[in-house]
C-alpha positions in Angstrom: 84.0 128.6 80.6 86.4 126.1 82.2 84.8 122.7 82.6 86.0 120.9 85.6 85.5 117.4 87.2 86.6 116.2 90.6 87.9 112.7 91.3 87.9 112.5 95.1 86.0 110.4 97.6 85.9 112.9 100.5 82.4 114.5 100.6 83.7 117.5 102.6 86.3 118.3 99.9 83.7 118.0 97.1 81.2 120.1 98.9 83.8 122.8 99.7 84.9 122.9 96.0 81.3 123.1 94.8 80.7 126.1 97.1 83.9 127.7 95.9 83.0 127.4 92.2 79.4 128.5 92.7 80.4 132.2 92.8 82.8 132.1 89.9 81.0 132.1 86.5 84.1 131.2 84.5 84.4 127.8 86.2 81.7 125.1 85.8 81.8 121.8 87.9 80.6 119.2 85.5 80.6 116.2 87.8 82.5 114.5 90.7 83.5 110.9 91.1 84.6 108.9 94.1 86.4 106.1 92.1 89.0 106.3 89.4 87.2 103.6 87.4 84.0 105.7 87.4 85.9 108.7 86.0 87.7 106.7 83.4 84.4 105.3 82.0 82.7 108.7 82.2 85.5 110.6 80.4 85.0 108.5 77.3 82.1 110.7 76.2 82.7 113.9 78.2 84.0 117.3 77.2 86.3 118.4 80.1 89.1 120.9 80.5 90.5 120.4 84.0 90.5 117.5 86.4 91.1 117.9 90.1 92.5 114.5 91.1 93.0 113.1 94.6 96.2 111.0 94.9 94.7 108.4 97.2 91.5 106.9 95.9 89.8 103.7 97.2 90.3 101.7 94.0 93.6 103.0 92.6 96.4 105.5 93.2 96.2 108.8 91.6 99.7 108.7 90.1 98.8 105.7 87.9 95.4 107.1 87.1 97.0 110.4 86.1 99.3 108.6 83.7 96.5 106.6 82.2 94.3 109.7 81.8 97.0 111.7 80.0 97.8 108.8 77.8 94.2 108.3 76.7 93.2 112.0 76.8 96.3 114.1 76.0 94.4 117.4 76.0 93.3 117.0 79.6 94.8 119.3 82.2 95.2 117.6 85.6 95.7 119.2 89.0 96.8 116.9 91.8 94.7 117.6 94.9 96.4 116.0 97.9 97.1 115.9 101.6 100.7 115.0 100.8 103.2 117.8 100.6 106.4 115.8 100.2 108.8 116.5 97.4 109.0 112.9 96.1 105.2 112.6 95.9 104.8 115.9 94.1 107.6 115.0 91.7 106.1 111.6 91.0 102.7 113.2 90.2 104.2 115.9 87.9 106.3 113.3 86.1 103.2 111.3 85.4 101.3 114.1 83.7 99.9 116.5 86.3 100.2 120.1 85.3 99.4 121.4 88.7 99.7 120.4 92.4 97.6 121.9 95.2 97.3 120.6 98.8 93.8 120.3 100.1 94.2 123.0 102.8 95.3 125.6 100.3 93.3 128.8 100.2 90.4 128.9 97.8 92.1 131.6 95.8 95.0 129.3 95.1 92.7 126.5 93.9 90.9 128.9 91.5 94.2 130.3 90.3 95.5 126.7 89.7 92.4 125.9 87.6 92.7 129.0 85.5 96.5 128.6 85.1 96.5 125.0 84.0 93.5 125.6 81.7 95.8 127.9 79.8 98.4 125.1 79.5 100.7 126.5 82.2 102.1 124.8 85.3 100.9 125.7 88.7 102.1 124.8 92.2 100.4 126.2 95.3 102.6 128.2 97.7 103.1 125.4 100.2 104.1 123.0 97.4 106.5 125.6 95.9 108.2 125.9 99.3 108.6 122.2 99.5 110.1 121.9 96.1 112.5 124.8 96.7 113.8 123.0 99.9 114.0 119.5 98.4 117.4 119.4 96.6 118.5 116.5 98.8 115.5 114.5 97.8 115.5 115.2 94.1 116.2 111.7 93.1 113.6 110.0 95.4 110.3 108.7 94.0 107.8 107.7 96.6 105.7 104.6 95.9 102.0 105.2 96.2 100.2 102.7 98.4 96.5 102.0 98.3 94.2 102.5 101.3 94.0 98.8 102.1 97.8 98.5 101.9 98.1 101.4 104.3 95.7 99.7 106.7 97.6 96.4 106.5 100.9 98.2 107.0 99.6 100.2 110.0 98.4 97.0 111.8 101.6 95.1 111.0 103.5 98.1 112.5 101.5 97.7 115.7 102.8 94.2 116.0 99.7 92.3 114.8 100.2 88.9 113.2 98.9 88.0 109.7 95.9 86.3 111.2 95.1 89.2 113.5 95.4 91.7 110.6 93.1 89.4 108.6 90.5 89.2 111.4 90.5 93.0 112.0 90.1 93.9 108.3 87.7 91.0 107.5 90.0 89.6 104.8 91.8 86.3 104.4 95.4 85.7 105.7 96.3 85.0 102.1 95.2 88.4 101.1 97.2 90.0 103.9 100.3 88.1 102.7 99.6 89.3 99.2 99.5 92.9 100.4 102.7 92.4 102.4 104.5 91.0 99.3 103.2 93.9 97.1 104.4 96.5 99.6 107.9 95.0 99.6 107.9 95.1 95.8 106.7 98.7 95.7 109.4 99.9 98.2 112.0 97.6 96.7 113.0 96.0 100.0 113.0 92.4 101.2 111.3 92.8 104.6 108.2 94.5 106.0 110.2 96.3 108.7 112.0 98.3 106.0 108.7 99.1 104.3 107.3 100.5 107.6 110.5 102.6 108.1 110.4 104.0 104.6 106.7 104.7 104.7 107.1 106.5 107.9 110.0 108.5 106.6 107.9 109.5 103.6 105.0 110.4 105.9 102.7 107.9 104.3 101.7 106.5 107.6 
């Protein structure tokens, strides 16, 4: 029996996976968590084989979480479960400990195959991801920074031309917090202005 947990905050995804696993006796869904912190705390006393991990979580990004989980639980097998199908994102996740990578609209058979494959300690990429990786020679040295949901919201509003105060009003946060997000985004993308951040985020299809 392969014991699985899901770390994903999308109810539709979780319900779909529950239904998928229900008819397969060799896979048991132990629990699902919406937040990375919840999963970290729960894993301290849990016997788990495979984790299906969303890259974009409300409280942290999946790449950092993947790295932390592998460091603290070396035996865990992690499959990235993501909407992103860009080479640099896939590469970043694999470099930080994921053994598999499956996009969320992959057929159920591929998700099941991914779980069974990584449970045996072997790598697995879904068909769409394999195609992306095969066509990505030009991008092989690019690593995409992962941005939080709030950073994405701030960046989208700035991209629409809103001022710091307008962004703060719309998101119900302080102007100081907006500026902190702006600074953090420039640090993550290693540029010195927010326009460059918007361009790179758009190029990487993060917006």
